[in-house]
Every structure is written in structure tokens, then in C-alpha cells.
C-alpha positions as a Python dict, from the first residue, in 0.01 Angstrom:
ca = {
    (1, 'X'): (0, 0, 0),
    (2, 'X'): (92, 347, 114),
    (3, 'X'): (-139, 538, 347),
    (4, 'X'): (-354, 786, 152),
    (5, 'X'): (-372, 1113, 348),
    (6, 'X'): (-527, 1449, 267),
    (7, 'X'): (-461, 1767, 462),
    (8, 'X'): (-689, 2070, 449),
    (9, 'X'): (-508, 2353, 621),
    (10, 'X'): (-264, 2638, 634),
    (11, 'X'): (65, 2714, 466),
    (12, 'X'): (283, 2978, 634),
    (13, 'X'): (626, 3127, 589),
    (14, 'X'): (801, 3099, 927),
    (15, 'X'): (1040, 3363, 1059),
    (16, 'X'): (1197, 3238, 1382),
    (17, 'X'): (1412, 3440, 1623),
    (18, 'X'): (1597, 3314, 1929),
    (19, 'X'): (1625, 3558, 2220),
    (20, 'X'): (1794, 3537, 2563),
    (21, 'X'): (1468, 3660, 2722),
    (22, 'X'): (1148, 3840, 2625),
    (23, 'X'): (1187, 4216, 2579),
    (24, 'X'): (1011, 4456, 2812),
    (25, 'X'): (777, 4726, 2685),
    (26, 'X'): (955, 4986, 2468),
    (27, 'X'): (1279, 4786, 2486),
    (28, 'X'): (1508, 4691, 2197),
    (29, 'X'): (1674, 4354, 2253),
    (30, 'X'): (1944, 4179, 2053),
    (31, 'X'): (1846, 3830, 1942),
    (32, 'X'): (2084, 3539, 1906),
    (33, 'X'): (1989, 3416, 1558),
    (34, 'X'): (1716, 3410, 1293),
    (35, 'X'): (1590, 3132, 1065),
    (36, 'X'): (1334, 3134, 783),
    (37, 'X'): (1156, 2810, 688),
    (38, 'X'): (834, 2666, 554),
    (39, 'X'): (554, 2627, 806),
    (40, 'X'): (181, 2636, 869),
    (41, 'X'): (21, 2355, 1066),
    (42, 'X'): (-144, 2208, 758),
    (43, 'X'): (169, 2202, 545),
    (44, 'X'): (381, 2080, 836),
    (45, 'X'): (150, 1786, 897),
    (46, 'X'): (136, 1708, 525),
    (47, 'X'): (513, 1695, 502),
    (48, 'X'): (534, 1497, 827),
    (49, 'X'): (305, 1229, 680),
    (50, 'X'): (486, 1230, 344),
    (51, 'X'): (824, 1178, 509),
    (52, 'X'): (680, 860, 660),
    (53, 'X'): (582, 721, 322),
    (54, 'X'): (222, 837, 298),
    (55, 'X'): (80, 960, -32),
    (56, 'X'): (-37, 1307, 67),
    (57, 'X'): (-259, 1567, -99),
    (58, 'X'): (-248, 1923, 37),
    (59, 'X'): (-546, 2159, 9),
    (60, 'X'): (-477, 2524, 90),
    (61, 'X'): (-382, 2870, -36),
    (62, 'X'): (-63, 3071, -77),
    (63, 'X'): (-1, 3415, -222),
    (64, 'X'): (129, 3494, -569),
    (65, 'X'): (461, 3599, -419),
    (66, 'X'): (810, 3460, -360),
    (67, 'X'): (711, 3318, -21),
    (68, 'X'): (430, 3126, -187),
    (69, 'X'): (678, 2998, -446),
    (70, 'X'): (903, 2880, -164),
    (71, 'X'): (624, 2696, 18),
    (72, 'X'): (503, 2505, -287),
    (73, 'X'): (865, 2414, -363),
    (74, 'X'): (890, 2262, -15),
    (75, 'X'): (579, 2054, -83),
    (76, 'X'): (729, 1940, -413),
    (77, 'X'): (1054, 1842, -242),
    (78, 'X'): (864, 1631, 11),
    (79, 'X'): (655, 1462, -258),
    (80, 'X'): (325, 1618, -149),
    (81, 'X'): (62, 1652, -421),
    (82, 'X'): (-22, 2024, -443),
    (83, 'X'): (-286, 2013, -716),
    (84, 'X'): (-527, 2180, -473),
    (85, 'X'): (-292, 2448, -340),
    (86, 'X'): (-434, 2767, -487),
    (87, 'X'): (-282, 3109, -546),
    (88, 'X'): (-474, 3375, -355),
    (89, 'X'): (-501, 3751, -395),
    (90, 'X'): (-362, 3813, -45),
    (91, 'X'): (2, 3764, 49),
    (92, 'X'): (128, 3430, 178),
    (93, 'X'): (56, 3359, 544),
    (94, 'X'): (337, 3439, 783),
    (95, 'X'): (429, 3315, 1129),
    (96, 'X'): (657, 3515, 1359),
    (97, 'X'): (811, 3275, 1611),
    (98, 'X'): (1002, 3378, 1923),
    (99, 'X'): (1203, 3121, 2117),
    (100, 'X'): (1358, 3192, 2456),
    (101, 'X'): (1526, 2947, 2695),
    (102, 'X'): (1192, 2872, 2861),
    (103, 'X'): (927, 2867, 2590),
    (104, 'X'): (810, 2945, 2237),
    (105, 'X'): (541, 3189, 2123),
    (106, 'X'): (395, 3239, 1776),
    (107, 'X'): (209, 3523, 1604),
    (108, 'X'): (33, 3416, 1284),
    (109, 'X'): (-79, 3648, 1004),
    (110, 'X'): (-325, 3435, 807),
    (111, 'X'): (-295, 3618, 475),
    (112, 'X'): (-379, 3387, 184),
    (113, 'X'): (-502, 3116, 422),
    (114, 'X'): (-819, 3324, 471),
    (115, 'X'): (-912, 3258, 110),
    (116, 'X'): (-952, 2883, 149),
    (117, 'X'): (-1329, 2836, 138),
    (118, 'X'): (-1582, 2557, 97),
    (119, 'X'): (-1585, 2588, -281),
    (120, 'X'): (-1209, 2524, -304),
    (121, 'X'): (-1236, 2231, -65),
    (122, 'X'): (-1518, 2079, -272),
    (123, 'X'): (-1282, 2075, -572),
    (124, 'X'): (-1086, 1812, -381),
    (125, 'X'): (-1395, 1595, -317),
    (126, 'X'): (-1257, 1300, -517),
    (127, 'X'): (-926, 1303, -330),
    (128, 'X'): (-1100, 1331, 8),
    (129, 'X'): (-1334, 1039, -67),
    (130, 'X'): (-1039, 816, -168),
    (131, 'X'): (-824, 897, 136),
    (132, 'X'): (-764, 680, 440),
    (133, 'X'): (-737, 982, 669),
    (134, 'X'): (-813, 1356, 665),
    (135, 'X'): (-607, 1593, 881),
    (136, 'X'): (-763, 1921, 998),
    (137, 'X'): (-643, 2205, 1223),
    (138, 'X'): (-765, 2548, 1331),
    (139, 'X'): (-574, 2777, 1095),
    (140, 'X'): (-830, 2799, 811),
    (141, 'X'): (-1194, 2908, 802),
    (142, 'X'): (-1452, 2699, 987),
    (143, 'X'): (-1666, 2651, 676),
    (144, 'X'): (-1371, 2510, 480),
    (145, 'X'): (-1274, 2271, 759),
    (146, 'X'): (-1637, 2165, 816),
    (147, 'X'): (-1689, 2094, 445),
    (148, 'X'): (-1380, 1872, 440),
    (149, 'X'): (-1496, 1685, 750),
    (150, 'X'): (-1845, 1628, 607),
    (151, 'X'): (-1704, 1496, 279),
    (152, 'X'): (-1469, 1265, 469),
    (153, 'X'): (-1740, 1135, 701),
    (154, 'X'): (-1964, 1063, 403),
    (155, 'X'): (-1695, 829, 266),
    (156, 'X'): (-1599, 674, 603),
    (157, 'X'): (-1261, 846, 593),
    (158, 'X'): (-1097, 884, 935),
    (159, 'X'): (-1089, 1248, 1054),
    (160, 'X'): (-795, 1351, 1273),
    (161, 'X'): (-858, 1697, 1419),
    (162, 'X'): (-589, 1909, 1583),
    (163, 'X'): (-781, 2218, 1715),
    (164, 'X'): (-485, 2454, 1718),
    (165, 'X'): (-537, 2738, 1758),
    (166, 'X'): (-858, 2679, 1954),
    (167, 'X'): (-1129, 2882, 1781),
    (168, 'X'): (-1461, 2868, 1594),
    (169, 'X'): (-1340, 2569, 1391),
    (170, 'X'): (-1386, 2347, 1699),
    (171, 'X'): (-1770, 2332, 1712),
    (172, 'X'): (-1777, 2300, 1332),
    (173, 'X'): (-1551, 1993, 1316),
    (174, 'X'): (-1558, 1825, 1658),
    (175, 'X'): (-1881, 1625, 1604),
    (176, 'X'): (-1726, 1465, 1295),
    (177, 'X'): (-1381, 1387, 1438),
    (178, 'X'): (-1262, 1030, 1496),
    (179, 'X'): (-945, 1145, 1672),
    (180, 'X'): (-882, 1476, 1848),
    (181, 'X'): (-524, 1572, 1934),
    (182, 'X'): (-467, 1863, 2174),
    (183, 'X'): (-193, 2003, 2394),
    (184, 'X'): (-248, 2082, 2762),
    (185, 'X'): (-372, 2436, 2697),
    (186, 'X'): (-616, 2322, 2429),
    (187, 'X'): (-733, 2034, 2650),
    (188, 'X'): (-841, 2288, 2915),
    (189, 'X'): (-1031, 2486, 2652),
    (190, 'X'): (-1191, 2171, 2512),
    (191, 'X'): (-1319, 2053, 2848),
    (192, 'X'): (-1501, 1725, 2892),
    (193, 'X'): (-1605, 1604, 2547),
    (194, 'X'): (-1712, 1270, 2411),
    (195, 'X'): (-1491, 1175, 2115),
    (196, 'X'): (-1385, 825, 2007),
    (197, 'X'): (-1015, 895, 2068),
    (198, 'X'): (-870, 1192, 2257),
    (199, 'X'): (-492, 1238, 2265),
    (200, 'X'): (-335, 1504, 2488),
    (201, 'X'): (29, 1584, 2418),
    (202, 'X'): (236, 1668, 2724),
    (203, 'X'): (567, 1785, 2579),
    (204, 'X'): (865, 1614, 2739),
    (205, 'X'): (625, 1407, 2952),
    (206, 'X'): (486, 1226, 2647),
    (207, 'X'): (111, 1201, 2593),
    (208, 'X'): (-218, 1067, 2726),
    (209, 'X'): (-446, 855, 2509),
    (210, 'X'): (-811, 830, 2610),
    (211, 'X'): (-1030, 573, 2438),
    (212, 'X'): (-1374, 563, 2598),
    (213, 'X'): (-1306, 557, 2971),
    (214, 'X'): (-963, 396, 2937),
    (215, 'X'): (-659, 624, 2969),
    (216, 'X'): (-306, 522, 2869),
    (217, 'X'): (1, 732, 2956),
    (218, 'X'): (294, 718, 2714),
    (219, 'X'): (640, 848, 2800),
    (220, 'X'): (852, 1041, 2551),
    (221, 'X'): (1222, 980, 2486),
    (222, 'X'): (1461, 1225, 2652),
    (223, 'X'): (1632, 1443, 2390),
    (224, 'X'): (1815, 1774, 2370),
    (225, 'X'): (1581, 2043, 2240),
    (226, 'X'): (1712, 2258, 1954),
    (227, 'X'): (1377, 2405, 1845),
    (228, 'X'): (1030, 2302, 1972),
    (229, 'X'): (853, 2452, 1669),
    (230, 'X'): (662, 2188, 1474),
    (231, 'X'): (690, 1908, 1732),
    (232, 'X'): (312, 1889, 1764),
    (233, 'X'): (273, 1871, 1387),
    (234, 'X'): (530, 1591, 1365),
    (235, 'X'): (324, 1411, 1631),
    (236, 'X'): (-3, 1455, 1441),
    (237, 'X'): (143, 1349, 1107),
    (238, 'X'): (308, 1039, 1252),
    (239, 'X'): (3, 947, 1459),
    (240, 'X'): (-223, 970, 1154),
    (241, 'X'): (-4, 745, 940),
    (242, 'X'): (49, 492, 1219),
    (243, 'X'): (-320, 490, 1316),
    (244, 'X'): (-422, 398, 962),
    (245, 'X'): (-154, 127, 953),
    (246, 'X'): (-232, -26, 1293),
    (247, 'X'): (-589, 73, 1382),
    (248, 'X'): (-456, 109, 1738),
    (249, 'X'): (-440, 463, 1887),
    (250, 'X'): (-199, 358, 2163),
    (251, 'X'): (43, 200, 1916),
    (252, 'X'): (13, 509, 1697),
    (253, 'X'): (86, 737, 1993),
    (254, 'X'): (397, 534, 2082),
    (255, 'X'): (533, 617, 1738),
    (256, 'X'): (408, 977, 1746),
    (257, 'X'): (591, 1069, 2069),
    (258, 'X'): (915, 952, 1909),
    (259, 'X'): (838, 1162, 1601),
    (260, 'X'): (785, 1468, 1821),
    (261, 'X'): (1110, 1401, 2005),
    (262, 'X'): (1297, 1368, 1676),
    (263, 'X'): (1146, 1697, 1555),
    (264, 'X'): (1262, 1906, 1852),
    (265, 'X'): (1618, 1788, 1790),
    (266, 'X'): (1635, 1993, 1467),
    (267, 'X'): (1577, 2360, 1378),
    (268, 'X'): (1272, 2475, 1182),
    (269, 'X'): (924, 2326, 1151),
    (270, 'X'): (924, 2159, 811),
    (271, 'X'): (1297, 2076, 804),
    (272, 'X'): (1253, 1888, 1133),
    (273, 'X'): (968, 1660, 1023),
    (274, 'X'): (1134, 1319, 1068),
    (275, 'X'): (1176, 1012, 851),
    (276, 'X'): (1128, 659, 985),
    (277, 'X'): (1505, 630, 1019),
    (278, 'X'): (1517, 943, 1235),
    (279, 'X'): (1229, 820, 1451),
    (280, 'X'): (1403, 485, 1499),
    (281, 'X'): (1719, 671, 1601),
    (282, 'X'): (1557, 857, 1892),
}
């Protein structure tokens, strides 16, 4: 039986530019290229899980505009149930992504994502209670994320929390999380916390899985990086599916690092979310 996953989170329209270096103040710089794709950590993770055979429900908001039309079409193409993706009065969320040879930086304009509230999440109560796993991030309001976590906990649904960006959602959701997945920067912000499973992603160095006092280091495959955007979301989506299947966070992380490596090999967040075949090919 397929893994039943529900994602409460953001949907963004990504505009990505590649530059030879970061511009100085008051400087105009020619970029190398520009791509526009579907994004948002919630939608990325939903599509990541769906590409690995999970039956996924997405809960979120987009605007009543062409970018919103595009994002729901991407969910449809991936087979994600969008019954609980609502049209908001604000414009669709947008992410402006800059990639240089050394790093990536992202500016997010929340837009319609701000309109996801507890009431809309409660409309998905039946789907949350039936799920195997709930995926949460930091790109929607704390009350919406908290409501989803409470509903999941009440039905013994696993809660996988990716506190990115690190904000007021963290204290609202952390006490209810079964698995917390952070990068190095977020791990510093999180500090020393007591969660059942803590996974720290380390980019090309793989990840660290902490279960109680036991820490396991997992290496990542070596690949050529085309675009690092969405690698963390590919990791979270793959980890969540594999964790439900195996019940073993280390085994799930072994699969997730390969999913992240497969994702950086392609351009764009949602287009790079890998299938099982692509993960096996890394």
C-alpha cells in the first residue's frame, strides 16, 4: 500500500538567476541565465513524495492569477491531490533565487501563503487523520502549522518538521515533531533540543542522524551540481516516504541523501524532485 502523506505548507513561483558573482551596491551586473519554475518548500516536498509513489494531499494557498494556475497544474502533473489548495485574495507567493559559483540565496515574498490559517487546515482534518506522515516547514503561519501538528498527533500520525526558514513556527510545532530535519545553519539556531529523531543535512558531506544519544554519519554520493535549489526538499520528501516504509531513520536517511544528490544534478526545484529510478542512478 502506498504511503499516505499530507503536506501543509507553501507554494511559490520561483524565479532563478545565475550570476558570475554577487553585485556590489549600486551596481548593475549581467546574469548568465534565468529560469522560472514551481517552488515553495511545501509544494516541493509534496511533489518529491509523490514522485516516489506516495499518495499526497497538499494544503496551502495560491493567488487567483496565472502563477497560481501554473502551480496547481504542476501539482496535477505530479499526481498530488490539491483539494485543499485554496485561492487567496493576495498574489501567489514568489521566490527570487540567486545562484553564484559559491552559493545560493533566496528572497521569498509570501503573498497568498499568508492566508493559510487554522480554519483552512481544519478543513483537511479527515485527510490528516488518515495519513501516515505529515510534513511541515516554516513558510506558513505558526497557527496553521500548529493546528496541523495537533491534528496529526491526535491520530498518531508521524510529524516530520523542517524548520526552514527558522522562525516563530519552531516553538509552535517542535514539541509535537517526531522527526526534525535541519541544515547546518538551522541546527545552530535550534541548539540542543530533545526530539525523537534529529537529522542535520550537511550538503555534499551527507547528513547526521541523531536518535537519542546515538549519532550516525551518512555520506552523500559525489555528483556535479547544476542547481542546489530544492535539494533539501528532495531530502525531506524522500526521508518521509522511506521512514514510513522502513521505520528506520538511518535507512531513510541513506535514501534521502541520494535523493538530494539526484536533485542538485538538475535545474529548478520541482523539476529536479527525483523518481526512484533517478535515485538508483546516482
